[in-house]
Backbone as CSV, one residue per row, in Angstrom:
resi,resn,N_x,N_y,N_z,CA_x,CA_y,CA_z,C_x,C_y,C_z
1,UNK,89.436,201.982,83.891,89.445,202.496,85.234,89.548,201.344,86.219
2,UNK,90.704,201.174,86.777,90.896,200.107,87.737,91.688,200.631,88.928
3,UNK,91.805,199.786,89.917,92.566,200.162,91.095,93.261,198.928,91.655
4,UNK,94.209,199.163,92.535,94.958,198.091,93.177,94.265,197.703,94.481
5,UNK,94.553,196.511,94.944,94.091,196.109,96.265,95.261,195.480,96.997
6,UNK,95.536,195.997,98.179,96.586,195.448,99.024,95.971,195.060,100.361
7,UNK,96.629,194.128,101.035,96.133,193.641,102.320,97.062,194.080,103.439
8,UNK,96.705,193.738,104.650,97.316,194.283,105.859,98.841,194.343,105.833
9,UNK,99.489,193.239,105.523,100.957,193.218,105.561,101.550,194.309,104.678
10,UNK,101.082,194.401,103.441,101.620,195.393,102.503,101.186,196.810,102.866
11,UNK,99.954,196.955,103.318,99.469,198.281,103.733,100.291,198.793,104.906
12,UNK,100.526,197.943,105.890,101.294,198.375,107.062,102.732,198.710,106.684
13,UNK,103.297,197.952,105.764,104.652,198.252,105.302,104.697,199.625,104.623
14,UNK,103.712,199.920,103.770,103.641,201.252,103.145,103.472,202.334,104.202
15,UNK,102.637,202.057,105.192,102.406,203.040,106.255,103.698,203.339,107.010
16,UNK,104.487,202.312,107.253,105.730,202.496,107.994,106.830,203.147,107.159
17,UNK,106.896,202.826,105.873,108.051,203.240,105.071,107.766,204.361,104.067
18,UNK,106.517,204.478,103.614,106.217,205.447,102.560,104.925,206.212,102.833
19,UNK,104.590,206.377,104.101,103.316,206.990,104.491,103.064,208.315,103.764
20,UNK,104.070,209.158,103.694,103.896,210.495,103.117,103.767,210.496,101.598
21,UNK,104.023,209.378,100.959,103.885,209.302,99.508,102.448,209.023,99.083
22,UNK,101.571,208.822,100.064,100.168,208.499,99.793,99.253,209.440,100.569
23,UNK,98.059,209.633,100.025,96.975,210.263,100.756,96.122,209.118,101.274
24,UNK,95.936,209.042,102.571,95.184,207.969,103.212,93.801,208.508,103.547
25,UNK,92.740,207.882,103.015,91.374,208.370,103.228,90.513,207.251,103.818
26,UNK,89.951,207.526,104.979,89.042,206.605,105.658,87.620,207.030,105.312
27,UNK,86.867,206.143,104.646,85.527,206.485,104.154,84.406,205.943,105.044
28,UNK,84.744,205.545,106.266,83.712,205.039,107.170,82.860,206.190,107.725
29,UNK,81.891,205.840,108.535,81.018,206.827,109.174,81.672,207.359,110.455
30,UNK,81.257,208.550,110.912,81.830,209.108,112.144,81.736,208.172,113.353
31,UNK,80.640,207.437,113.492,80.548,206.517,114.631,81.595,205.409,114.535
32,UNK,82.005,205.051,113.336,83.060,204.049,113.159,84.435,204.654,113.440
33,UNK,84.611,205.919,113.092,85.886,206.588,113.371,86.164,206.629,114.867
34,UNK,85.097,206.678,115.672,85.266,206.736,117.126,85.976,205.500,117.662
35,UNK,85.903,204.400,116.940,86.603,203.174,117.350,88.108,203.299,117.125
36,UNK,88.512,204.297,116.367,89.917,204.525,116.073,90.186,204.476,114.582
37,UNK,91.059,205.368,114.146,91.482,205.409,112.753,93.000,205.240,112.696
38,UNK,93.495,204.992,111.522,94.939,204.962,111.320,95.437,206.397,111.532
39,UNK,96.459,206.601,112.361,96.927,207.958,112.633,97.277,208.732,111.357
40,UNK,96.748,209.953,111.272,97.076,210.854,110.177,96.210,210.744,108.942
41,UNK,95.198,209.856,108.940,94.359,209.724,107.753,93.393,210.893,107.628
42,UNK,92.931,211.112,106.401,91.850,212.060,106.145,90.550,211.291,106.261
43,UNK,89.553,211.908,106.867,88.259,211.253,107.054,87.229,211.904,106.132
44,UNK,86.716,211.125,105.198,85.661,211.586,104.286,84.621,210.469,104.200
45,UNK,83.424,210.735,104.679,82.353,209.739,104.606,82.124,209.374,103.136
46,UNK,81.909,208.082,102.870,81.753,207.602,101.497,80.728,208.410,100.712
47,UNK,79.604,208.735,101.321,78.561,209.487,100.613,79.027,210.872,100.177
48,UNK,80.026,211.426,100.870,80.549,212.750,100.523,81.694,212.699,99.517
49,UNK,82.200,211.507,99.244,83.389,211.382,98.399,83.203,211.905,96.975
50,UNK,82.081,211.626,96.294,81.960,212.155,94.927,82.093,213.680,94.880
51,UNK,81.512,214.345,95.853,81.595,215.805,95.922,83.012,216.264,96.275
52,UNK,83.676,215.526,97.155,85.024,215.892,97.599,86.107,215.538,96.576
53,UNK,85.809,214.638,95.663,86.814,214.181,94.693,87.382,215.341,93.878
54,UNK,86.569,216.347,93.622,87.036,217.507,92.854,88.141,218.265,93.585
55,UNK,88.211,218.106,94.915,89.226,218.798,95.715,90.511,217.983,95.869
56,UNK,90.510,216.759,95.353,91.682,215.898,95.499,92.631,216.079,94.315
57,UNK,93.914,215.976,94.596,94.954,216.146,93.584,95.091,214.866,92.757
58,UNK,94.754,214.895,91.467,94.815,213.677,90.656,96.235,213.147,90.433
59,UNK,97.246,213.937,90.763,98.621,213.471,90.586,99.120,212.685,91.801
60,UNK,98.350,212.677,92.890,98.748,211.965,94.111,98.308,210.501,94.062
61,UNK,98.862,209.715,94.952,98.474,208.317,95.134,97.601,208.231,96.376
62,UNK,96.541,207.427,96.298,95.560,207.343,97.377,95.392,205.911,97.864
63,UNK,95.239,205.771,99.178,94.860,204.507,99.790,93.527,204.748,100.480
64,UNK,92.526,203.930,100.128,91.180,204.066,100.668,90.932,202.985,101.699
65,UNK,90.305,203.389,102.802,90.146,202.527,103.967,88.687,202.522,104.408
66,UNK,88.197,201.346,104.799,86.886,201.255,105.455,86.966,200.134,106.482
67,UNK,85.831,199.636,106.901,85.796,198.599,107.936,86.403,197.290,107.445
68,UNK,85.955,196.828,106.253,86.406,195.510,105.791,86.922,195.493,104.351
69,UNK,86.784,196.594,103.628,87.287,196.670,102.258,86.228,196.846,101.195
70,UNK,84.957,196.693,101.541,83.883,196.836,100.555,83.618,198.275,100.155
71,UNK,83.348,199.117,101.156,83.082,200.534,100.848,84.313,201.221,100.266
72,UNK,85.486,200.858,100.758,86.696,201.482,100.208,86.924,201.031,98.767
73,UNK,86.484,199.840,98.419,86.541,199.402,97.027,85.657,200.267,96.149
74,UNK,84.441,200.565,96.644,83.552,201.476,95.901,84.171,202.867,95.812
75,UNK,84.822,203.295,96.896,85.479,204.606,96.899,86.599,204.653,95.861
76,UNK,87.353,203.578,95.740,88.415,203.508,94.724,87.820,203.668,93.330
77,UNK,86.712,202.986,93.097,86.048,203.073,91.794,85.603,204.519,91.519
78,UNK,85.041,205.171,92.532,84.599,206.569,92.381,85.764,207.475,92.005
79,UNK,86.891,207.309,92.711,88.045,208.167,92.419,88.612,207.866,91.037
80,UNK,88.653,206.597,90.665,89.139,206.241,89.326,88.251,206.884,88.263
81,UNK,86.940,206.847,88.478,86.013,207.461,87.531,86.143,208.977,87.506
82,UNK,86.643,209.554,88.608,86.844,211.005,88.682,88.191,211.423,88.085
83,UNK,88.938,210.455,87.546,90.193,210.787,86.877,91.435,210.650,87.732
84,UNK,91.312,210.039,88.897,92.481,209.802,89.749,92.985,208.401,89.424
85,UNK,94.214,208.324,88.947,94.724,207.074,88.388,95.362,206.121,89.379
86,UNK,95.923,206.626,90.477,96.652,205.759,91.403,95.869,205.616,92.706
87,UNK,94.952,204.643,92.738,94.148,204.389,93.926,94.319,202.936,94.358
88,UNK,94.408,202.744,95.665,94.599,201.415,96.242,93.556,201.178,97.313
89,UNK,92.935,200.019,97.270,91.976,199.613,98.279,92.694,198.810,99.365
90,UNK,92.400,199.139,100.626,92.914,198.374,101.755,91.964,197.200,101.971
91,UNK,92.258,196.081,101.325,91.445,194.882,101.452,91.525,194.328,102.873
92,UNK,90.382,194.046,103.455,90.341,193.576,104.841,90.106,194.715,105.816
93,UNK,90.522,195.904,105.436,90.226,197.131,106.163,90.618,197.166,107.629
94,UNK,89.902,198.045,108.339,90.225,198.307,109.733,90.019,197.095,110.624
95,UNK,89.178,196.164,110.228,89.026,194.955,111.044,90.374,194.256,111.214
96,UNK,91.145,194.174,110.137,92.448,193.513,110.221,93.455,194.386,110.969
97,UNK,93.348,195.709,110.806,94.246,196.641,111.508,94.034,196.527,113.017
98,UNK,92.758,196.525,113.440,92.442,196.375,114.870,92.972,195.051,115.403
99,UNK,92.723,193.986,114.641,93.132,192.650,115.071,94.640,192.556,115.265
100,UNK,95.393,193.248,114.417,96.859,193.222,114.511,97.377,194.091,115.644
101,UNK,96.527,194.955,116.201,96.961,195.824,117.293,97.832,196.984,116.848
102,UNK,97.687,197.391,115.597,98.493,198.505,115.083,98.004,199.839,115.646
103,UNK,98.817,200.902,115.509,98.502,202.195,116.130,97.140,202.734,115.693
104,UNK,96.486,203.419,116.637,95.190,204.041,116.382,95.175,205.467,116.883
105,UNK,94.346,206.251,116.241,94.106,207.638,116.635,92.604,207.763,116.851
106,UNK,92.227,208.403,117.945,90.788,208.560,118.210,90.413,210.009,118.191
């Protein structure tokens, strides 16, 4: 059970060119979402992810997002353990997205 890790440049390229080929899940807390999320992502608090994993399609590809990449790494591990094979961690997370000035949804 493993997962991939990509950083800002590659994540943004996927977002621009292949956004619909992935399910994007932000696992931060609601107070963090208020700072802005990547447009179109699904918001699932990390603590709720094990319960929600049963509702996710194991044939899809997932990109997990958090503030800096730590919680989303744990989220990737949870999904891999739940039988979802194609999971990617956004290493560096929203801190790097904010710093780059990329689009946000509030």
